[in-house]
MIRO-487342 format. One record per residue (C-alpha): residue number from 1; residue in one letter; z, y, x. Coordinates in Angstrom, 1 decimal, padded with zeros to 4 digits. Example, Ala and Ser with C-alpha at 12.3 -4.5 7.8 and 13.67 -1.06 7.14 Angstrom:
2
LUMKOL;i;aa;pz;py;px
LUMKOL;1;A;007.8;-004.5;012.3
LUMKOL;2;S;007.1;-001.1;013.7
//
This chain:
508
LUMKOL;i;aa;pz;py;px
LUMKOL;1;M;-073.2;017.6;-046.8
LUMKOL;2;P;-071.9;014.5;-048.9
LUMKOL;3;A;-070.5;011.7;-046.9
LUMKOL;4;P;-072.6;008.2;-045.8
LUMKOL;5;E;-072.7;005.9;-049.0
LUMKOL;6;I;-070.7;002.9;-048.2
LUMKOL;7;T;-071.3;001.0;-045.4
LUMKOL;8;T;-070.1;-002.5;-044.4
LUMKOL;9;S;-070.1;-002.5;-040.6
LUMKOL;10;A;-070.4;000.3;-037.8
LUMKOL;11;A;-074.0;-000.3;-036.9
LUMKOL;12;D;-074.7;000.9;-040.5
LUMKOL;13;Y;-072.5;004.1;-040.3
LUMKOL;14;A;-074.6;004.5;-037.2
LUMKOL;15;R;-078.0;004.2;-038.9
LUMKOL;16;S;-076.7;006.5;-041.8
LUMKOL;17;V;-076.0;009.1;-039.8
LUMKOL;18;A;-079.6;008.6;-038.2
LUMKOL;19;A;-081.1;008.8;-041.6
LUMKOL;20;Q;-079.5;011.9;-042.5
LUMKOL;21;A;-080.8;013.5;-039.6
LUMKOL;22;R;-084.7;012.8;-039.6
LUMKOL;23;Q;-083.9;014.2;-043.6
LUMKOL;24;L;-082.6;017.2;-042.3
LUMKOL;25;V;-086.1;017.8;-039.9
LUMKOL;26;N;-087.8;019.6;-042.2
LUMKOL;27;H;-085.4;021.9;-044.3
LUMKOL;28;A;-082.8;022.4;-042.1
LUMKOL;29;P;-084.0;022.5;-038.3
LUMKOL;30;F;-080.9;023.4;-036.9
LUMKOL;31;Q;-078.8;021.1;-038.8
LUMKOL;32;S;-081.3;018.4;-038.2
LUMKOL;33;D;-081.2;019.0;-034.2
LUMKOL;34;I;-077.1;018.8;-034.7
LUMKOL;35;F;-076.9;015.4;-036.6
LUMKOL;36;Q;-079.4;014.2;-034.3
LUMKOL;37;I;-077.1;014.7;-031.4
LUMKOL;38;L;-074.2;012.8;-033.0
LUMKOL;39;A;-076.9;010.3;-034.1
LUMKOL;40;D;-078.1;009.8;-030.2
LUMKOL;41;R;-074.2;009.2;-029.5
LUMKOL;42;L;-073.3;006.9;-032.3
LUMKOL;43;G;-076.5;005.1;-031.9
LUMKOL;44;H;-075.2;003.5;-028.3
LUMKOL;45;E;-073.9;000.7;-030.5
LUMKOL;46;L;-077.2;000.1;-031.4
LUMKOL;47;R;-078.9;000.0;-028.5
LUMKOL;48;T;-076.7;-002.5;-026.8
LUMKOL;49;T;-077.0;-006.3;-027.2
LUMKOL;50;E;-073.6;-007.1;-026.7
LUMKOL;51;N;-070.5;-006.3;-028.5
LUMKOL;52;P;-067.9;-006.0;-026.0
LUMKOL;53;E;-064.3;-005.2;-026.6
LUMKOL;54;L;-063.8;-001.1;-025.7
LUMKOL;55;N;-060.3;000.5;-025.0
LUMKOL;56;I;-059.1;002.8;-027.8
LUMKOL;57;D;-056.7;005.0;-028.4
LUMKOL;58;V;-056.0;004.9;-032.1
LUMKOL;59;V;-052.7;004.9;-034.4
LUMKOL;60;V;-052.3;004.0;-038.0
LUMKOL;61;H;-049.5;004.9;-039.8
LUMKOL;62;L;-048.8;003.1;-043.4
LUMKOL;63;L;-047.2;005.4;-046.0
LUMKOL;64;P;-046.0;002.4;-048.3
LUMKOL;65;G;-043.4;005.1;-049.7
LUMKOL;66;R;-039.7;004.0;-050.1
LUMKOL;67;G;-039.0;006.0;-046.6
LUMKOL;68;I;-040.7;004.0;-045.0
LUMKOL;69;N;-043.5;005.4;-042.1
LUMKOL;70;K;-044.9;002.4;-040.1
LUMKOL;71;P;-047.0;003.0;-037.3
LUMKOL;72;R;-049.4;001.0;-035.2
LUMKOL;73;R;-051.2;001.6;-032.5
LUMKOL;74;L;-054.7;000.2;-031.8
LUMKOL;75;S;-055.7;-000.1;-028.3
LUMKOL;76;S;-059.0;-002.0;-028.7
LUMKOL;77;T;-062.3;-002.0;-030.9
LUMKOL;78;R;-061.0;-005.5;-031.8
LUMKOL;79;E;-057.7;-004.5;-033.4
LUMKOL;80;L;-059.6;-001.7;-035.3
LUMKOL;81;D;-062.1;-004.6;-036.6
LUMKOL;82;D;-059.1;-006.8;-037.5
LUMKOL;83;L;-057.3;-003.3;-039.0
LUMKOL;84;G;-057.1;-005.6;-042.7
LUMKOL;85;S;-055.2;-008.6;-041.3
LUMKOL;86;I;-053.0;-005.9;-039.2
LUMKOL;87;I;-051.9;-004.2;-042.3
LUMKOL;88;S;-051.4;-007.2;-044.3
LUMKOL;89;A;-049.3;-008.4;-041.4
LUMKOL;90;L;-047.1;-005.1;-041.3
LUMKOL;91;L;-046.7;-005.0;-044.7
LUMKOL;92;P;-046.4;-008.4;-046.3
LUMKOL;93;R;-044.9;-007.7;-049.5
LUMKOL;94;C;-047.8;-005.4;-050.4
LUMKOL;95;S;-050.5;-006.9;-052.8
LUMKOL;96;N;-053.0;-004.8;-052.3
LUMKOL;97;P;-052.8;-002.9;-048.7
LUMKOL;98;D;-056.3;-000.4;-048.8
LUMKOL;99;E;-054.2;001.2;-051.9
LUMKOL;100;I;-051.4;002.2;-049.4
LUMKOL;101;P;-051.6;006.2;-048.0
LUMKOL;102;K;-052.6;006.1;-044.3
LUMKOL;103;I;-053.0;008.7;-041.3
LUMKOL;104;I;-055.4;007.5;-038.6
LUMKOL;105;L;-054.8;009.4;-035.7
LUMKOL;106;L;-057.4;009.4;-032.7
LUMKOL;107;R;-056.1;010.9;-029.9
LUMKOL;108;G;-058.4;012.5;-027.0
LUMKOL;109;Y;-062.0;011.0;-026.3
LUMKOL;110;Q;-062.5;008.2;-028.4
LUMKOL;111;P;-066.1;005.9;-027.3
LUMKOL;112;P;-068.8;006.0;-030.2
LUMKOL;113;E;-068.0;002.7;-030.9
LUMKOL;114;C;-064.0;003.5;-032.6
LUMKOL;115;L;-066.0;006.7;-034.5
LUMKOL;116;N;-068.4;004.0;-036.3
LUMKOL;117;R;-065.8;001.7;-036.9
LUMKOL;118;I;-063.4;004.3;-038.7
LUMKOL;119;G;-066.6;006.3;-040.2
LUMKOL;120;A;-067.4;002.6;-041.8
LUMKOL;121;R;-064.2;001.4;-043.0
LUMKOL;122;F;-062.9;005.2;-044.2
LUMKOL;123;M;-066.5;006.5;-045.5
LUMKOL;124;V;-065.8;009.7;-043.0
LUMKOL;125;N;-067.8;012.4;-043.6
LUMKOL;126;P;-070.3;012.9;-040.6
LUMKOL;127;Q;-069.7;016.5;-040.8
LUMKOL;128;V;-065.8;015.7;-039.8
LUMKOL;129;Y;-067.4;014.7;-036.4
LUMKOL;130;L;-069.6;017.2;-035.9
LUMKOL;131;R;-066.6;019.9;-036.4
LUMKOL;132;H;-065.0;018.2;-033.6
LUMKOL;133;L;-067.5;017.2;-030.6
LUMKOL;134;Q;-069.2;020.8;-030.8
LUMKOL;135;Y;-068.6;020.5;-026.8
LUMKOL;136;L;-071.9;018.1;-026.6
LUMKOL;137;W;-074.1;020.9;-027.5
LUMKOL;138;A;-072.1;024.1;-026.2
LUMKOL;139;D;-074.2;024.2;-023.1
LUMKOL;140;R;-077.9;024.7;-025.2
LUMKOL;141;P;-079.4;027.5;-025.2
LUMKOL;142;S;-079.7;027.8;-028.9
LUMKOL;143;R;-075.9;026.8;-029.6
LUMKOL;144;L;-077.5;025.3;-032.7
LUMKOL;145;F;-075.0;027.3;-034.6
LUMKOL;146;S;-072.7;024.3;-035.0
LUMKOL;147;S;-069.4;025.4;-036.9
LUMKOL;148;P;-070.9;026.1;-040.9
LUMKOL;149;S;-070.0;029.6;-042.2
LUMKOL;150;L;-069.4;028.7;-045.9
LUMKOL;151;P;-066.3;026.7;-046.8
LUMKOL;152;S;-068.4;024.5;-049.3
LUMKOL;153;A;-069.7;022.9;-046.0
LUMKOL;154;S;-066.7;021.8;-045.1
LUMKOL;155;V;-064.8;020.3;-048.2
LUMKOL;156;D;-061.6;018.7;-046.9
LUMKOL;157;I;-061.9;019.4;-044.0
LUMKOL;158;V;-059.0;021.8;-041.1
LUMKOL;159;S;-059.2;022.8;-038.0
LUMKOL;160;L;-056.6;023.9;-036.0
LUMKOL;161;C;-056.5;025.5;-032.5
LUMKOL;162;V;-053.4;025.0;-029.9
LUMKOL;163;I;-053.4;027.4;-027.1
LUMKOL;164;S;-050.9;026.8;-024.2
LUMKOL;165;L;-049.8;029.0;-021.4
LUMKOL;166;G;-050.1;028.0;-017.7
LUMKOL;167;E;-049.2;029.6;-014.3
LUMKOL;168;H;-052.1;030.1;-011.5
LUMKOL;169;L;-051.7;027.4;-008.9
LUMKOL;170;S;-054.2;029.3;-006.3
LUMKOL;171;E;-053.4;032.7;-004.7
LUMKOL;172;Q;-057.1;034.1;-005.3
LUMKOL;173;P;-057.1;037.3;-006.4
LUMKOL;174;F;-056.8;038.0;-010.3
LUMKOL;175;E;-060.3;039.5;-010.4
LUMKOL;176;T;-061.9;036.6;-008.4
LUMKOL;177;L;-060.2;033.8;-011.2
LUMKOL;178;R;-061.4;036.0;-014.2
LUMKOL;179;M;-065.1;036.6;-012.7
LUMKOL;180;N;-064.9;032.4;-011.9
LUMKOL;181;A;-063.3;031.4;-015.4
LUMKOL;182;K;-066.2;031.3;-017.5
LUMKOL;183;Q;-068.5;029.5;-014.8
LUMKOL;184;S;-065.5;027.0;-014.6
LUMKOL;185;M;-065.6;026.2;-018.0
LUMKOL;186;N;-069.1;025.4;-018.5
LUMKOL;187;D;-068.6;023.0;-015.4
LUMKOL;188;Y;-065.9;021.3;-016.8
LUMKOL;189;L;-067.1;020.8;-020.3
LUMKOL;190;H;-070.5;020.0;-018.2
LUMKOL;191;E;-068.6;017.0;-016.6
LUMKOL;192;V;-067.0;016.1;-019.9
LUMKOL;193;I;-070.8;015.9;-021.5
LUMKOL;194;V;-072.5;014.3;-018.6
LUMKOL;195;D;-069.2;011.5;-018.0
LUMKOL;196;Q;-070.7;008.0;-018.2
LUMKOL;197;H;-067.3;006.2;-018.3
LUMKOL;198;P;-064.8;008.7;-019.7
LUMKOL;199;K;-061.3;007.0;-020.1
LUMKOL;200;P;-060.3;007.0;-024.1
LUMKOL;201;G;-057.1;009.0;-024.6
LUMKOL;202;V;-057.7;011.6;-022.3
LUMKOL;203;S;-057.0;015.2;-023.7
LUMKOL;204;L;-059.9;017.8;-023.8
LUMKOL;205;L;-060.0;021.9;-023.3
LUMKOL;206;R;-062.0;024.0;-025.4
LUMKOL;207;G;-061.3;027.3;-023.9
LUMKOL;208;Y;-059.8;028.5;-020.9
LUMKOL;209;W;-058.8;032.6;-020.1
LUMKOL;210;V;-057.3;034.1;-017.4
LUMKOL;211;H;-055.0;037.3;-018.4
LUMKOL;212;D;-053.3;038.2;-015.7
LUMKOL;213;S;-052.5;037.3;-011.6
LUMKOL;214;T;-049.8;035.1;-013.0
LUMKOL;215;Y;-051.1;033.5;-016.5
LUMKOL;216;F;-053.7;031.7;-018.2
LUMKOL;217;S;-054.5;030.1;-021.6
LUMKOL;218;I;-056.1;027.1;-022.9
LUMKOL;219;E;-057.4;026.2;-026.0
LUMKOL;220;Q;-057.2;022.6;-028.0
LUMKOL;221;E;-058.7;021.5;-030.9
LUMKOL;222;I;-057.2;019.4;-033.6
LUMKOL;223;T;-059.4;018.2;-036.4
LUMKOL;224;V;-058.0;016.8;-040.2
LUMKOL;225;S;-060.3;015.6;-042.8
LUMKOL;226;L;-059.3;013.9;-046.4
LUMKOL;227;Q;-060.9;010.8;-046.9
LUMKOL;228;R;-060.8;010.3;-050.7
LUMKOL;229;Q;-061.7;006.3;-051.1
LUMKOL;230;R;-061.2;004.3;-054.4
LUMKOL;231;G;-058.6;006.8;-056.1
LUMKOL;232;Q;-056.8;006.5;-052.5
LUMKOL;233;W;-056.3;009.1;-050.1
LUMKOL;234;S;-056.4;008.8;-045.8
LUMKOL;235;L;-056.0;011.5;-043.4
LUMKOL;236;L;-058.3;011.5;-040.3
LUMKOL;237;I;-056.4;013.6;-037.4
LUMKOL;238;W;-058.5;013.9;-034.0
LUMKOL;239;T;-056.9;015.9;-031.6
LUMKOL;240;D;-057.5;017.4;-028.7
LUMKOL;241;L;-053.6;017.0;-027.1
LUMKOL;242;A;-053.5;013.4;-025.5
LUMKOL;243;G;-053.4;011.6;-022.3
LUMKOL;244;P;-053.2;013.4;-018.9
LUMKOL;245;L;-056.2;016.1;-018.4
LUMKOL;246;S;-056.2;014.1;-015.0
LUMKOL;247;S;-057.7;011.2;-016.2
LUMKOL;248;G;-060.8;013.3;-016.9
LUMKOL;249;P;-062.8;015.7;-015.1
LUMKOL;250;P;-060.9;018.7;-012.8
LUMKOL;251;V;-059.6;021.4;-015.2
LUMKOL;252;P;-060.9;024.8;-015.0
LUMKOL;253;W;-057.6;026.2;-013.1
LUMKOL;254;C;-057.5;023.5;-010.5
LUMKOL;255;T;-061.3;024.0;-009.0
LUMKOL;256;Q;-060.1;026.5;-005.8
LUMKOL;257;P;-057.8;025.2;-003.1
LUMKOL;258;I;-053.6;025.0;-004.1
LUMKOL;259;A;-051.0;026.8;-001.8
LUMKOL;260;Q;-049.1;024.3;000.0
LUMKOL;261;S;-046.2;026.9;-000.5
LUMKOL;262;K;-046.2;027.0;-004.3
LUMKOL;263;Q;-045.0;024.3;-007.1
LUMKOL;264;A;-047.3;023.4;-010.2
LUMKOL;265;K;-045.1;024.8;-013.6
LUMKOL;266;S;-045.8;023.2;-016.8
LUMKOL;267;P;-047.5;025.3;-019.4
LUMKOL;268;L;-044.6;027.1;-021.5
LUMKOL;269;L;-044.3;025.0;-024.7
LUMKOL;270;P;-044.4;026.3;-028.0
LUMKOL;271;H;-040.6;026.8;-029.0
LUMKOL;272;S;-039.1;025.3;-032.3
LUMKOL;273;R;-037.3;026.5;-035.0
LUMKOL;274;S;-033.9;026.5;-035.0
LUMKOL;275;S;-032.2;023.0;-034.7
LUMKOL;276;S;-031.6;023.1;-038.5
LUMKOL;277;D;-034.9;023.2;-039.6
LUMKOL;278;I;-037.7;020.7;-039.5
LUMKOL;279;P;-038.6;020.2;-035.5
LUMKOL;280;L;-042.0;019.9;-033.6
LUMKOL;281;S;-041.9;016.1;-033.1
LUMKOL;282;T;-045.5;016.2;-031.9
LUMKOL;283;L;-045.0;018.2;-028.4
LUMKOL;284;S;-044.1;016.3;-025.1
LUMKOL;285;P;-044.5;017.5;-021.9
LUMKOL;286;A;-045.8;016.1;-018.4
LUMKOL;287;P;-042.4;015.3;-016.2
LUMKOL;288;F;-041.8;018.3;-013.6
LUMKOL;289;P;-042.1;019.2;-010.8
LUMKOL;290;F;-044.9;017.6;-009.0
LUMKOL;291;S;-046.6;017.7;-005.7
LUMKOL;292;P;-049.8;020.4;-005.2
LUMKOL;293;R;-051.5;018.1;-003.6
LUMKOL;294;K;-051.2;015.2;-006.4
LUMKOL;295;I;-053.6;016.4;-008.9
LUMKOL;296;Q;-053.2;013.5;-011.0
LUMKOL;297;S;-049.9;014.7;-012.3
LUMKOL;298;L;-051.7;017.9;-013.5
LUMKOL;299;P;-049.3;019.6;-016.3
LUMKOL;300;H;-050.5;019.2;-020.0
LUMKOL;301;I;-049.2;018.8;-023.8
LUMKOL;302;S;-049.6;015.7;-025.7
LUMKOL;303;L;-048.9;014.2;-029.0
LUMKOL;304;R;-046.4;011.6;-028.4
LUMKOL;305;P;-047.6;008.2;-029.6
LUMKOL;306;S;-047.2;006.5;-032.5
LUMKOL;307;S;-043.4;006.4;-033.3
LUMKOL;308;S;-043.4;010.0;-033.2
LUMKOL;309;F;-045.7;011.5;-035.3
LUMKOL;310;G;-044.4;012.4;-038.4
LUMKOL;311;A;-040.6;011.9;-037.3
LUMKOL;312;G;-039.2;015.1;-038.4
LUMKOL;313;L;-040.8;014.7;-042.0
LUMKOL;314;D;-039.6;012.8;-044.9
LUMKOL;315;A;-041.6;009.7;-045.1
LUMKOL;316;D;-041.9;009.9;-049.1
LUMKOL;317;L;-043.1;013.1;-049.4
LUMKOL;318;M;-045.7;012.2;-046.6
LUMKOL;319;A;-046.7;009.3;-049.0
LUMKOL;320;A;-047.4;011.5;-051.8
LUMKOL;321;D;-048.6;014.6;-050.5
LUMKOL;322;P;-051.2;014.5;-047.3
LUMKOL;323;F;-051.0;018.2;-046.8
LUMKOL;324;Y;-047.0;017.5;-046.4
LUMKOL;325;C;-048.2;015.5;-043.6
LUMKOL;326;L;-049.9;018.3;-041.8
LUMKOL;327;S;-046.6;020.7;-041.7
LUMKOL;328;D;-046.2;019.8;-038.1
LUMKOL;329;L;-049.6;020.1;-036.8
LUMKOL;330;F;-049.3;023.7;-038.8
LUMKOL;331;E;-046.5;024.8;-037.3
LUMKOL;332;L;-047.5;023.5;-033.9
LUMKOL;333;S;-050.2;025.8;-034.0
LUMKOL;334;A;-048.6;028.4;-035.6
LUMKOL;335;Y;-046.0;028.8;-032.8
LUMKOL;336;S;-048.8;028.0;-030.0
LUMKOL;337;I;-050.6;031.3;-031.2
LUMKOL;338;D;-047.4;033.1;-031.9
LUMKOL;339;Q;-046.6;032.6;-027.9
LUMKOL;340;I;-050.0;033.9;-026.8
LUMKOL;341;L;-049.5;036.8;-029.2
LUMKOL;342;K;-046.7;037.7;-027.1
LUMKOL;343;L;-048.7;037.5;-023.4
LUMKOL;344;I;-051.6;039.6;-025.2
LUMKOL;345;E;-049.2;042.4;-026.3
LUMKOL;346;A;-047.7;042.9;-022.9
LUMKOL;347;R;-050.9;043.0;-021.4
LUMKOL;348;I;-051.5;045.7;-024.0
LUMKOL;349;S;-048.3;047.4;-023.3
LUMKOL;350;E;-049.2;047.6;-019.6
LUMKOL;351;N;-052.8;048.5;-019.6
LUMKOL;352;T;-051.6;051.7;-022.2
LUMKOL;353;S;-048.6;052.9;-020.3
LUMKOL;354;H;-050.1;055.7;-018.3
LUMKOL;355;N;-049.5;053.7;-014.8
LUMKOL;356;P;-051.0;056.1;-012.4
LUMKOL;357;S;-051.4;053.4;-009.6
LUMKOL;358;Q;-054.1;051.7;-012.3
LUMKOL;359;S;-057.7;052.7;-012.6
LUMKOL;360;Q;-059.1;053.5;-016.6
LUMKOL;361;H;-061.4;051.3;-015.5
LUMKOL;362;S;-059.9;048.1;-015.2
LUMKOL;363;S;-057.6;048.8;-017.9
LUMKOL;364;H;-060.0;048.8;-020.4
LUMKOL;365;A;-062.1;046.0;-019.1
LUMKOL;366;D;-058.6;044.1;-019.3
LUMKOL;367;L;-058.3;045.6;-022.8
LUMKOL;368;H;-061.8;044.1;-023.5
LUMKOL;369;Y;-061.1;041.1;-022.7
LUMKOL;370;Q;-058.1;041.0;-024.8
LUMKOL;371;H;-059.9;042.2;-027.6
LUMKOL;372;V;-062.1;039.3;-027.6
LUMKOL;373;L;-059.6;036.8;-026.9
LUMKOL;374;L;-057.8;038.2;-030.1
LUMKOL;375;S;-061.1;038.4;-032.2
LUMKOL;376;R;-061.6;034.3;-031.7
LUMKOL;377;I;-057.8;033.7;-033.2
LUMKOL;378;R;-057.7;035.9;-035.5
LUMKOL;379;K;-060.9;033.8;-036.9
LUMKOL;380;R;-058.9;030.7;-036.7
LUMKOL;381;V;-056.1;032.3;-038.1
LUMKOL;382;S;-057.7;033.5;-040.9
LUMKOL;383;K;-059.6;030.2;-041.6
LUMKOL;384;S;-056.0;028.2;-041.4
LUMKOL;385;L;-054.4;030.5;-043.9
LUMKOL;386;S;-057.6;029.9;-046.2
LUMKOL;387;D;-056.8;026.1;-045.7
LUMKOL;388;I;-053.2;026.2;-046.5
LUMKOL;389;K;-053.8;028.4;-049.7
LUMKOL;390;Q;-056.7;025.7;-050.7
LUMKOL;391;Y;-055.7;022.5;-050.0
LUMKOL;392;R;-052.1;022.7;-050.8
LUMKOL;393;V;-053.2;022.8;-054.6
LUMKOL;394;S;-056.5;021.1;-054.3
LUMKOL;395;W;-055.5;017.8;-052.5
LUMKOL;396;P;-053.5;015.4;-054.3
LUMKOL;397;N;-049.6;015.8;-054.7
LUMKOL;398;T;-046.4;014.8;-055.6
LUMKOL;399;T;-045.4;014.7;-059.4
LUMKOL;400;N;-042.2;014.9;-058.7
LUMKOL;401;A;-040.2;018.2;-059.4
LUMKOL;402;Q;-037.8;017.9;-056.6
LUMKOL;403;Q;-040.3;016.8;-054.3
LUMKOL;404;Q;-043.0;019.4;-055.3
LUMKOL;405;I;-039.8;022.2;-054.6
LUMKOL;406;E;-039.3;020.6;-050.8
LUMKOL;407;V;-043.1;020.8;-050.3
LUMKOL;408;A;-043.7;024.1;-052.1
LUMKOL;409;K;-040.6;025.4;-049.5
LUMKOL;410;V;-042.7;024.2;-046.3
LUMKOL;411;T;-046.0;025.3;-047.3
LUMKOL;412;N;-044.6;028.8;-048.2
LUMKOL;413;D;-043.1;028.5;-044.7
LUMKOL;414;L;-046.0;028.1;-043.4
LUMKOL;415;Q;-048.4;030.4;-045.3
LUMKOL;416;Q;-045.6;033.1;-044.1
LUMKOL;417;D;-045.9;032.2;-041.0
LUMKOL;418;F;-049.7;032.9;-040.7
LUMKOL;419;E;-050.1;035.7;-042.9
LUMKOL;420;N;-047.6;037.6;-040.0
LUMKOL;421;L;-049.9;036.0;-037.3
LUMKOL;422;H;-052.7;037.5;-039.0
LUMKOL;423;D;-050.8;040.5;-039.2
LUMKOL;424;R;-050.2;041.1;-036.1
LUMKOL;425;I;-053.4;040.1;-034.9
LUMKOL;426;D;-055.1;043.1;-036.3
LUMKOL;427;Y;-052.3;045.3;-035.3
LUMKOL;428;L;-053.1;044.5;-031.6
LUMKOL;429;L;-056.7;044.6;-032.4
LUMKOL;430;T;-055.7;048.1;-033.4
LUMKOL;431;R;-053.8;048.8;-030.3
LUMKOL;432;C;-056.6;047.3;-028.1
LUMKOL;433;S;-058.8;049.7;-029.6
LUMKOL;434;D;-056.7;052.8;-029.6
LUMKOL;435;G;-056.2;051.8;-025.6
LUMKOL;436;M;-059.8;051.5;-025.1
LUMKOL;437;N;-061.0;054.7;-026.6
LUMKOL;438;M;-057.7;056.2;-024.4
LUMKOL;439;C;-058.9;054.8;-021.6
LUMKOL;440;M;-062.6;056.4;-022.2
LUMKOL;441;S;-060.7;059.9;-023.1
LUMKOL;442;L;-058.6;059.2;-020.0
LUMKOL;443;A;-061.9;058.9;-017.9
LUMKOL;444;A;-063.6;061.7;-019.4
LUMKOL;445;I;-061.0;064.0;-018.7
LUMKOL;446;N;-060.6;062.7;-015.0
LUMKOL;447;G;-064.2;062.8;-014.7
LUMKOL;448;A;-064.3;066.7;-016.2
LUMKOL;449;E;-061.4;067.7;-013.9
LUMKOL;450;K;-063.3;065.7;-010.7
LUMKOL;451;A;-066.3;068.0;-011.6
LUMKOL;452;R;-064.2;071.4;-012.4
LUMKOL;453;L;-063.0;070.6;-008.6
LUMKOL;454;Q;-066.2;070.0;-007.3
LUMKOL;455;A;-067.8;073.1;-009.1
LUMKOL;456;E;-064.6;075.3;-007.5
LUMKOL;457;K;-065.7;074.3;-003.9
LUMKOL;458;I;-069.0;074.9;-004.6
LUMKOL;459;G;-068.5;078.2;-005.9
LUMKOL;460;Q;-066.3;078.8;-002.4
LUMKOL;461;L;-069.5;077.7;-000.6
LUMKOL;462;T;-071.5;079.9;-002.4
LUMKOL;463;W;-069.5;082.7;-002.0
LUMKOL;464;L;-069.4;082.1;002.0
LUMKOL;465;A;-073.5;081.9;002.1
LUMKOL;466;F;-073.8;085.2;000.3
LUMKOL;467;F;-071.4;086.4;002.8
LUMKOL;468;Y;-073.0;085.5;005.8
LUMKOL;469;T;-076.6;085.6;004.5
LUMKOL;470;P;-076.8;089.5;005.0
LUMKOL;471;L;-075.3;089.3;008.5
LUMKOL;472;S;-077.8;086.4;009.1
LUMKOL;473;F;-080.4;089.0;008.2
LUMKOL;474;T;-078.8;091.7;010.3
LUMKOL;475;T;-078.0;089.7;013.7
LUMKOL;476;S;-082.5;088.4;013.3
LUMKOL;477;F;-083.9;092.0;012.9
LUMKOL;478;F;-081.7;093.3;015.7
LUMKOL;479;G;-082.5;090.4;018.0
LUMKOL;480;M;-086.3;090.4;017.5
LUMKOL;481;N;-087.7;091.5;021.1
LUMKOL;482;L;-085.3;094.4;021.2
LUMKOL;483;A;-083.4;095.4;024.5
LUMKOL;484;D;-079.2;093.6;024.6
LUMKOL;485;F;-076.7;095.7;023.2
LUMKOL;486;G;-074.9;098.0;025.2
LUMKOL;487;E;-077.2;098.0;027.7
LUMKOL;488;K;-078.1;101.3;029.8
LUMKOL;489;G;-081.3;102.2;027.4
LUMKOL;490;G;-080.6;099.8;024.8
LUMKOL;491;L;-079.4;100.0;021.3
LUMKOL;492;P;-075.9;101.2;021.1
LUMKOL;493;T;-073.1;098.3;019.3
LUMKOL;494;W;-072.3;100.2;016.6
LUMKOL;495;L;-075.4;100.8;015.2
LUMKOL;496;W;-075.3;096.7;014.2
LUMKOL;497;F;-072.1;097.5;012.7
LUMKOL;498;A;-073.4;100.2;011.0
LUMKOL;499;V;-076.4;098.5;009.4
LUMKOL;500;S;-074.6;095.4;008.5
LUMKOL;501;V;-071.8;097.0;006.5
LUMKOL;502;P;-074.0;098.8;003.9
LUMKOL;503;I;-076.2;096.1;003.5
LUMKOL;504;V;-073.3;093.4;002.9
LUMKOL;505;T;-072.1;096.0;000.6
LUMKOL;506;V;-075.5;096.3;-001.6
LUMKOL;507;S;-075.3;092.4;-001.5
LUMKOL;508;Y;-072.7;091.7;-002.8
//
């Protein structure tokens, strides 16, 4: 899908998306439905007669070179309308501010008015918004097949997942937590969709999984797009990692009452590399501990405000190589996935440790649960690895030999990390499959052993039946209107024994 034509206003951009939705009706109905959902969202500005100043949470990084990374936070649509004047004021010596490389960072939820203005100014392909706003049709019956399957359908678009771990605040049984997890996540997404007045900058969730009685994990999304315009480039980064989750709908893990005796704990943040390497400058945990009764202080991870993004990167390299600008984000995604893989590996080891107290059925169910999650993560890692291999070459890059060496080192490290993650996921998937087969085999063996024991008991009952049946026959025969045994004139007692013994012997 090509990018919309150059537009002059936010309203023009919204009309352009609506026109594309109408054009797709005949030859791509599913894609048309998705575009129509986006068009309805962006068309909110067309349906309002007023043009109020709305709050937004956007950060623009200007990269004029000379070691400068100048950020500017925009908190209203009016500032976004005046972006040209703001850039000129920040860089008074720059003769043509539009040719300066820029990074536009959208943090959390953004109103349609913000998306229209950014789309119009930077000629954003609607596929970028579609990719990040997939949760809008997550509850539709057909799912609308939102994600494109071919690389050509999403050129210059990068999607990264960030997975964070947390500890349960509820004291409900593990089975109950897992059983309710999917419904809790669906309820959360529904509340996000129907919220009439969401707060800009609120963090969002894309997935929620319960691993055991202690840990759960959440998934968040970072969508990146390279905008090519007039021979220059800009990076649009839209991240779910933003302000406190408490500003939005109730999160899935806090839908149940929290024990008053427990203190909430921070999600286990991905660990950065050693101090000699590039640090993860994008992580910022919320303060802890907090009272479990104060839900507004829920733990979260956020991309810090503008001044911290890219603080560990070389500003000159950022201005020359857009893919280098994303190295922190790729690293953040890699370390978060590394953390969840360690937890999953521990769960697999526990379920395959031949614990006599653990049922094979529960072990098989847990291994299948982890297998599904691993398959989901593998898909994301494969996509990230493909993006690294493709965009490190196809995106604009520096022509300076020394800078090329530095960029190559960073990208090679990223590629090696994701290849390692890919191999580990394949290994864990194999362990899951082997573990499930082992559980099924052990369950079959246990079933066969139970059947054998039951057959032995039935054999014993059969033996008793064969023993007592002839005795019952003789007893019944001698009891039919005959004189009592041992009485005068009656049958002698020894006669019953004399008859029963031969009959029992013949029966066997």
